[in-house]
C-alpha positions as CSV (number, residue, x, y, z in Angstrom):
1,M,12.8,2.8,25.6
2,T,11.6,1.7,22.1
3,A,13.4,-0.6,20.4
4,L,15.8,0.8,17.4
5,H,14.5,-1.5,14.5
6,S,10.8,0.0,16.0
7,L,11.5,3.9,15.6
8,S,10.2,6.4,13.4
9,A,11.9,7.6,10.6
10,A,10.8,11.8,11.8
11,D,12.4,10.3,15.4
12,L,15.4,8.6,13.9
13,L,16.2,11.9,11.6
14,T,16.0,13.8,14.7
15,A,18.7,11.2,16.6
16,Y,20.6,11.4,13.8
17,R,21.0,15.3,14.0
18,S,21.9,15.1,17.2
19,K,24.2,12.5,16.9
20,A,22.3,10.4,19.9
21,L,22.3,7.3,16.8
22,S,24.3,6.6,14.1
23,P,22.6,5.2,10.6
24,V,24.8,2.2,11.2
25,E,23.4,0.8,14.7
26,V,19.7,1.7,13.8
27,L,20.5,-0.6,10.5
28,Q,22.2,-3.3,12.5
29,A,19.0,-3.4,15.1
30,V,16.9,-3.4,12.0
31,L,19.0,-6.5,11.0
32,A,18.9,-8.3,13.8
33,Q,15.0,-8.3,14.1
34,I,14.9,-9.3,10.4
35,E,17.2,-12.1,11.2
36,R,14.8,-13.3,14.0
37,W,11.5,-13.2,12.3
38,E,12.1,-13.5,8.7
39,P,12.7,-17.4,8.7
40,Q,8.2,-16.9,9.8
41,V,6.9,-13.6,8.0
42,Q,9.0,-14.0,4.1
43,A,8.4,-10.5,3.6
44,L,11.9,-10.0,1.6
45,Y,12.9,-10.6,-1.5
46,A,16.6,-9.9,-2.8
47,F,17.8,-8.8,0.4
48,Q,21.2,-7.6,0.9
49,P,22.7,-6.9,4.3
50,E,26.0,-6.0,3.0
51,A,25.2,-3.5,0.6
52,A,22.2,-1.9,3.1
53,L,25.5,-1.6,5.9
54,A,27.8,0.0,3.0
55,Q,25.2,2.8,2.4
56,A,24.7,3.4,6.4
57,R,28.0,3.7,6.5
58,A,28.0,6.6,3.7
59,S,24.6,8.3,5.6
60,E,27.1,8.2,8.8
61,A,29.8,9.7,7.5
62,R,27.2,12.4,5.7
63,W,26.0,13.5,9.2
64,L,29.3,13.2,11.2
65,R,29.8,16.2,8.3
66,G,26.7,17.5,9.1
67,E,25.9,17.2,5.0
68,P,22.8,14.7,5.1
69,L,21.4,13.9,1.8
70,M,18.8,16.2,0.6
71,A,15.9,16.0,-2.1
72,G,13.6,18.8,-2.4
73,G,14.5,20.4,1.3
74,V,13.8,17.0,2.9
75,T,16.5,14.4,3.9
76,L,15.4,10.7,4.6
77,D,19.6,9.9,5.2
78,G,20.2,6.5,7.0
79,V,16.6,5.6,7.3
80,P,16.3,2.3,6.1
81,L,13.8,1.4,4.0
82,T,11.8,-1.5,1.7
83,L,10.8,-1.6,-1.4
84,K,8.3,-3.7,-3.4
85,E,9.6,-5.6,-6.0
86,N,7.7,-4.4,-8.8
87,I,9.3,-0.9,-8.1
88,A,13.0,-1.4,-10.7
89,T,15.8,-0.4,-8.4
90,E,19.0,-0.8,-10.8
91,G,20.6,-4.2,-11.5
92,T,17.9,-6.1,-9.8
93,P,15.5,-9.1,-11.0
94,M,11.5,-8.1,-11.4
95,P,10.1,-11.1,-10.9
96,L,6.7,-9.6,-10.3
97,G,5.4,-12.7,-7.8
98,T,5.6,-15.2,-10.8
99,A,7.5,-18.0,-11.0
100,A,7.3,-17.2,-15.0
101,T,9.2,-14.2,-15.3
102,V,12.5,-14.9,-17.2
103,L,15.0,-12.7,-14.6
104,S,17.2,-10.1,-16.3
105,P,18.7,-7.2,-14.4
106,A,16.5,-3.9,-14.4
107,L,19.0,-1.5,-16.2
108,E,17.4,1.3,-14.1
109,D,15.6,2.9,-10.9
110,A,11.7,3.1,-11.1
111,P,11.2,6.7,-10.3
112,P,10.0,6.1,-6.9
113,A,13.1,4.7,-5.7
114,A,15.1,7.1,-7.9
115,R,13.8,9.8,-5.7
116,L,13.9,8.3,-1.9
117,R,17.7,7.2,-3.0
118,E,18.3,10.6,-3.9
119,A,17.1,11.8,0.0
120,G,19.4,9.6,1.5
121,A,17.1,6.2,2.5
122,V,19.1,3.2,2.9
123,L,17.4,0.4,1.0
124,I,17.5,-2.6,2.9
125,S,15.3,-5.0,0.5
126,K,12.8,-5.7,-1.9
127,T,9.7,-6.7,-0.7
128,T,7.0,-9.9,-1.7
129,M,4.0,-10.2,-4.3
130,P,1.6,-12.1,-5.8
131,D,2.0,-13.8,-9.2
132,Y,1.6,-10.2,-11.0
133,G,0.0,-8.6,-8.3
134,M,-3.1,-9.7,-8.9
135,L,-4.5,-11.4,-5.9
136,S,-4.6,-9.6,-2.4
137,S,-2.7,-12.3,-1.1
138,G,0.7,-13.3,-0.1
139,L,0.6,-16.0,-1.8
140,S,3.0,-17.1,-5.1
141,S,4.7,-19.3,-7.4
142,F,7.8,-17.9,-7.1
143,H,8.4,-15.9,-3.2
144,P,7.7,-18.0,-0.1
145,L,4.6,-17.8,1.8
146,T,4.7,-14.4,3.0
147,R,2.5,-14.7,6.8
148,N,1.3,-12.1,8.8
149,P,2.8,-11.0,11.6
150,W,-0.6,-10.4,14.3
151,D,-0.8,-14.1,13.1
152,F,1.0,-16.2,11.5
153,S,-1.9,-18.5,9.7
154,K,-3.1,-15.3,8.4
155,N,-2.4,-13.4,4.9
156,P,-1.2,-10.5,5.4
157,G,-3.1,-9.2,2.5
158,G,-1.3,-7.8,-1.4
159,S,-0.8,-7.2,-3.4
160,S,2.1,-5.0,-1.4
161,A,1.9,-8.3,1.0
162,G,5.9,-8.1,2.1
163,A,5.7,-4.1,2.4
164,A,2.5,-4.6,4.8
165,A,4.0,-7.6,6.9
166,A,7.7,-5.7,6.9
167,A,6.2,-2.7,8.6
168,A,4.1,-4.3,10.9
169,A,7.1,-7.1,11.9
170,G,9.6,-4.0,12.4
171,Y,12.0,-3.9,9.5
172,G,12.4,-0.6,10.1
173,P,9.9,2.0,9.0
174,L,9.8,3.2,6.0
175,H,7.9,1.2,3.2
176,L,6.8,1.7,-0.4
177,G,4.0,-0.4,-2.1
178,T,1.8,-0.3,-5.5
179,D,-2.2,0.0,-5.6
180,I,-4.5,-0.8,-8.6
181,G,-7.6,-2.1,-7.0
182,G,-6.9,-1.7,-3.1
183,S,-3.1,-3.6,-3.2
184,L,-1.6,-1.0,-0.6
185,R,-4.8,-0.3,1.4
186,L,-5.9,-4.3,2.0
187,P,-2.7,-4.8,3.3
188,A,-2.5,-1.8,5.6
189,G,-5.5,-2.3,7.2
190,W,-5.1,-6.1,7.7
191,C,-1.5,-5.7,9.2
192,G,-2.4,-2.4,11.0
193,I,-0.7,0.0,9.4
194,F,-1.1,3.1,7.6
195,S,-0.9,4.1,4.1
196,L,-1.9,6.5,1.3
197,K,-3.1,5.7,-1.8
198,P,-2.7,9.0,-4.0
199,S,-4.4,10.6,-6.6
200,L,-2.9,9.1,-9.4
201,G,-0.1,11.2,-11.0
202,R,1.1,12.5,-7.6
203,I,4.0,10.3,-7.0
204,P,5.4,9.2,-10.9
205,I,5.8,5.7,-11.5
206,K,6.9,3.5,-14.3
207,P,5.1,1.8,-16.0
208,A,2.1,4.1,-15.6
209,Y,-1.2,2.9,-16.7
210,A,-4.8,3.3,-15.5
211,G,-5.5,3.7,-11.5
212,R,-1.6,2.2,-10.5
213,V,0.1,4.5,-8.1
214,A,2.8,3.7,-5.3
215,G,2.6,4.9,-2.1
216,P,4.3,5.2,1.1
217,M,3.4,2.4,3.9
218,T,4.5,3.2,7.7
219,R,3.2,2.8,11.1
220,T,2.8,6.4,11.2
221,V,0.9,9.4,9.3
222,Q,4.4,11.4,9.8
223,D,6.6,9.2,8.3
224,A,4.2,9.0,5.3
225,A,4.5,12.4,5.0
226,L,7.9,12.4,5.4
227,M,8.1,10.3,2.1
228,M,5.6,11.9,0.3
229,S,7.6,15.2,0.8
230,V,10.3,12.9,-1.4
231,L,8.0,10.8,-3.7
232,S,6.0,13.5,-5.0
233,R,9.2,15.4,-6.5
234,P,8.7,15.5,-10.5
235,D,10.4,12.9,-13.1
236,W,9.3,13.2,-16.8
237,R,9.8,9.5,-17.5
238,D,5.5,9.3,-15.9
239,P,3.7,11.1,-18.6
240,T,0.9,11.2,-16.0
241,S,2.3,12.5,-13.6
242,L,0.7,15.6,-12.3
243,P,2.6,19.3,-12.4
244,V,5.6,20.2,-9.2
245,Q,2.8,21.5,-6.1
246,D,4.9,23.0,-3.0
247,I,2.6,20.8,-0.9
248,P,2.8,21.5,3.0
249,W,3.2,17.4,3.6
250,L,4.6,18.0,7.2
251,R,1.8,20.5,8.5
252,R,-0.6,17.5,9.7
253,Q,-3.0,19.9,11.4
254,R,-6.7,20.4,10.8
255,D,-9.4,21.7,12.4
256,L,-12.5,19.0,12.3
257,K,-15.2,21.1,13.0
258,G,-18.0,22.5,10.6
259,L,-16.5,19.1,7.9
260,K,-18.9,17.2,6.0
261,I,-18.0,13.5,6.2
262,G,-19.9,10.8,4.2
263,L,-19.9,7.4,6.3
264,Q,-20.5,4.1,3.9
265,L,-21.2,0.9,4.8
266,D,-22.3,-1.0,2.0
267,A,-20.3,-0.7,-1.2
268,G,-23.1,-1.8,-3.1
269,W,-22.0,-5.3,-4.3
270,G,-19.5,-7.9,-2.9
271,L,-19.2,-9.8,0.6
272,P,-20.9,-7.8,3.3
273,V,-19.1,-6.0,6.4
274,E,-18.8,-8.8,9.2
275,P,-20.1,-6.7,12.2
276,E,-16.6,-6.2,14.4
277,T,-15.6,-4.5,11.1
278,A,-18.6,-2.5,10.8
279,A,-18.6,-1.6,14.4
280,A,-15.0,-0.5,14.3
281,V,-15.5,1.9,11.3
282,Q,-18.7,3.4,13.2
283,A,-17.0,4.0,16.1
284,A,-14.0,6.0,14.4
285,A,-16.7,7.7,12.5
286,H,-18.4,8.8,15.9
287,L,-14.9,10.3,17.1
288,F,-14.6,12.9,14.0
289,E,-18.2,13.7,14.9
290,Q,-17.5,14.1,18.5
291,A,-14.4,16.5,17.4
292,G,-17.4,18.6,15.3
293,A,-17.4,17.2,12.0
294,T,-21.4,16.1,10.4
295,L,-21.8,12.6,9.7
296,Q,-24.0,12.0,7.1
297,P,-24.6,7.7,5.6
298,L,-23.6,7.5,2.2
299,A,-25.4,4.6,0.0
300,G,-23.4,2.1,-1.4
301,F,-22.9,3.7,-5.8
302,S,-20.9,0.9,-7.3
303,T,-22.6,-1.7,-9.3
304,R,-22.1,-5.8,-9.9
305,A,-22.2,-4.6,-13.7
306,M,-19.0,-2.2,-13.2
307,I,-17.5,-5.1,-11.4
308,N,-18.4,-7.9,-14.2
309,G,-17.2,-6.0,-16.5
310,L,-13.5,-4.5,-15.3
311,D,-13.2,-8.4,-14.5
312,H,-13.5,-9.1,-18.1
313,F,-11.3,-6.3,-19.2
314,W,-8.9,-7.5,-16.7
315,R,-8.7,-11.1,-17.7
316,M,-8.5,-10.4,-21.0
317,R,-5.6,-8.2,-20.0
318,S,-3.7,-11.0,-18.3
319,W,-5.1,-14.1,-20.6
320,L,-3.2,-12.0,-23.5
321,D,0.2,-11.7,-21.5
322,F,-0.2,-15.1,-20.6
323,S,-0.6,-17.1,-23.5
324,A,2.5,-15.0,-24.8
325,L,4.3,-17.1,-22.7
326,P,5.7,-20.6,-23.9
327,A,3.7,-24.0,-22.9
328,E,6.2,-24.5,-19.8
329,R,6.3,-21.2,-18.4
330,Q,2.7,-20.8,-18.2
331,A,2.5,-23.9,-16.0
332,L,4.5,-22.0,-13.5
333,V,2.3,-19.5,-13.0
334,L,-0.2,-19.9,-9.9
335,P,-2.9,-22.1,-10.8
336,Y,-5.5,-20.3,-9.1
337,I,-4.1,-17.2,-11.9
338,R,-4.2,-19.5,-14.7
339,A,-8.3,-20.4,-13.6
340,W,-9.0,-17.0,-13.2
341,I,-7.8,-15.6,-16.8
342,A,-9.2,-19.2,-18.7
343,S,-12.0,-17.2,-19.7
344,G,-10.5,-14.8,-21.1
345,A,-9.6,-16.4,-24.2
346,E,-13.4,-16.9,-24.7
347,L,-14.2,-13.1,-24.4
348,S,-15.4,-10.9,-27.4
349,A,-14.6,-7.4,-28.5
350,P,-17.8,-6.0,-27.3
351,E,-17.4,-7.6,-23.8
352,L,-14.0,-6.6,-24.1
353,F,-14.9,-2.6,-24.5
354,S,-17.5,-3.1,-22.5
355,G,-15.6,-4.3,-19.8
356,Y,-12.8,-1.7,-20.6
357,S,-15.6,1.3,-20.4
358,Q,-16.3,0.2,-16.7
359,M,-13.3,2.2,-15.1
360,A,-15.5,5.6,-16.4
361,A,-18.0,4.3,-14.9
362,F,-16.8,3.6,-11.8
363,R,-15.1,6.7,-12.0
364,D,-18.0,8.5,-12.6
365,A,-19.8,7.4,-9.9
366,A,-17.5,7.6,-7.3
367,V,-16.7,11.0,-7.8
368,A,-20.4,12.5,-7.9
369,A,-21.0,10.1,-4.9
370,C,-18.5,11.6,-3.1
371,Q,-19.3,15.5,-4.3
372,P,-21.0,16.6,-1.3
373,F,-18.9,15.8,1.1
374,D,-15.7,17.5,2.5
375,Y,-14.1,13.5,3.4
376,V,-16.0,10.0,3.0
377,L,-14.9,6.8,5.5
378,S,-15.7,3.5,5.0
379,P,-13.9,0.2,5.8
380,V,-10.6,-1.0,4.3
381,S,-11.8,-4.6,4.2
382,P,-15.6,-6.2,4.3
383,V,-13.7,-8.9,6.4
384,P,-10.1,-9.6,8.7
385,A,-7.7,-11.2,7.7
386,F,-8.0,-14.8,6.1
387,A,-6.0,-17.9,6.1
388,A,-2.4,-17.3,5.2
389,E,-3.1,-20.3,2.1
390,W,-5.5,-18.5,0.3
391,A,-5.3,-16.6,-2.5
392,S,-8.0,-14.4,-1.3
393,P,-11.0,-14.3,1.4
394,L,-12.7,-16.3,-0.8
395,N,-10.5,-18.7,-2.1
396,D,-12.6,-18.5,-5.2
397,P,-11.0,-18.2,-8.6
398,A,-14.2,-17.0,-10.0
399,L,-15.4,-14.8,-7.4
400,P,-12.1,-12.9,-7.4
401,F,-13.0,-9.1,-6.0
402,E,-15.5,-9.8,-3.5
403,H,-13.7,-8.4,-0.8
404,I,-12.6,-5.2,-2.9
405,A,-15.4,-3.3,-3.0
406,F,-14.6,-0.3,-0.9
407,T,-11.0,-0.1,-2.3
408,L,-11.3,-0.4,-6.3
409,P,-13.5,2.3,-6.9
410,Y,-10.7,4.9,-5.6
411,N,-8.1,3.7,-8.1
412,M,-10.6,4.3,-11.0
413,S,-11.8,7.7,-9.5
414,E,-8.1,8.8,-8.6
415,Q,-8.6,9.7,-5.8
416,P,-7.1,9.6,-2.7
417,A,-7.3,7.4,0.1
418,A,-5.4,6.3,2.8
419,S,-5.8,3.4,5.3
420,I,-5.5,3.7,9.3
421,N,-5.5,1.0,11.9
422,C,-9.3,1.8,14.4
423,G,-9.6,-1.0,16.3
424,Y,-8.9,-5.3,16.4
425,T,-11.3,-8.4,16.1
426,A,-11.8,-10.2,19.2
427,A,-9.0,-12.7,17.9
428,G,-6.4,-9.8,18.2
429,L,-6.3,-9.0,14.1
430,P,-6.2,-5.3,12.9
431,I,-9.4,-3.5,11.3
432,G,-8.5,-0.9,9.1
433,L,-10.3,2.5,8.5
434,Q,-10.6,4.1,5.0
435,I,-10.2,7.5,4.9
436,I,-11.2,9.0,0.7
437,G,-11.0,12.3,-0.4
438,R,-11.5,14.4,-3.5
439,R,-9.3,14.2,-6.5
440,F,-6.0,16.0,-5.9
441,D,-6.4,16.6,-1.7
442,D,-4.1,14.2,-0.9
443,L,-2.7,16.3,1.7
444,G,-6.4,16.9,3.5
445,V,-6.6,12.3,3.5
446,L,-3.4,12.6,5.5
447,Q,-4.3,16.1,7.6
448,M,-7.7,13.5,8.4
449,A,-5.8,10.4,9.1
450,A,-3.2,12.6,11.7
451,E,-6.2,14.1,13.0
452,F,-7.2,10.1,13.3
453,E,-4.0,9.1,14.9
454,K,-5.1,11.3,18.1
455,L,-8.7,10.5,18.3
456,R,-8.4,7.0,18.3
457,S,-7.7,4.2,22.1
458,P,-4.1,3.7,22.1
459,Q,-2.8,0.9,19.9
460,R,-2.0,-2.4,21.3
461,A,2.0,-3.4,21.0
462,W,3.1,-4.4,17.6
463,P,3.1,-8.1,17.3
464,L,7.0,-8.6,17.3
465,D,8.6,-6.0,18.8
């Protein structure tokens, strides 16, 4: 029998409807799992078990009356939830992963938090992230070091580090992260979970800026679809949000016959794909082919010039934020981040404008490369999880982005892209498959992932279950 803390949101909702389970007993099981493993995993921030229990008791009463909270016709009432700490929740400070932040209570719930609360999800905790979200790592100057549940000596990735680790560790079924260059998909891939980076604007978010999205992080595609049913509801506070659409998120079946799929194993720059990763991604692609899809290779389309320019722009943006801090707070920022942004002080206006323009260059290249295909497959990361104490797979601030060559283009192009586990290394570490769709085809990407869940080999037991 599956332990209560490991049950999916879909299974919990079925059990709540039949009164076979109570939100209170489920939350107690999740809290017990957290008590067992959080000293090693360190995924949580602003953990409030008593507040969560009060929410669970209120949910239990609603289910007993047959009146669960609904949002857009969907309920998540009583289902345990975590939110990345940069998703504002009223009354809770947002350190943004760095000890340099002056902690002030957030004045309101950000749109994703508001939508999930409206549907009745039980918020048990926020989750950790690295300084300013600028690392694919669980390393932070504010939070304890977050570790990968599959191997405590390894990194969960980031910047949605705690969310991915919490999902893999069995801290309930629903988790929410954010992504601007791979921050959902990279930790999802390294922790063996599922995540969808939606099209820009599909999930309203605040603050909104180029490439930034929020997305579900779950153990199953079905649970992510449930979250999308709620998260994609409108919020005027995001001026970039898409018009309201009636998307059948829970319709996960997809006929694969006749689909034209691109397979990309060389991003055009960055770290080479390690043989175990390449083999797992190729095997996954052939499963789609055996199901009737047509498979064609896709050459790398982004360039070193693109990432160098974007690196300059991001360094300058971060340098301006950093230089506005008093000296005593600057000293608290993670040394790796300080070393990375230092050259921002020397960039010229032409270099900054050229760097900013590379976002459009990434977008145009990605859209053109994907246009001949219904979907594209690639690795999420060219390498498996790395040392827990490192800031990135190379741990070199002069080369900070060599591992995001497969994920970054789809933030800039605003296309939906998912990470789903497709195998394991000889050492037992998960390997992520990225599934990319055309802009706004978020449902199609979810459906492709759901079909792959059926096609792939049985998954290994979760490490802490």
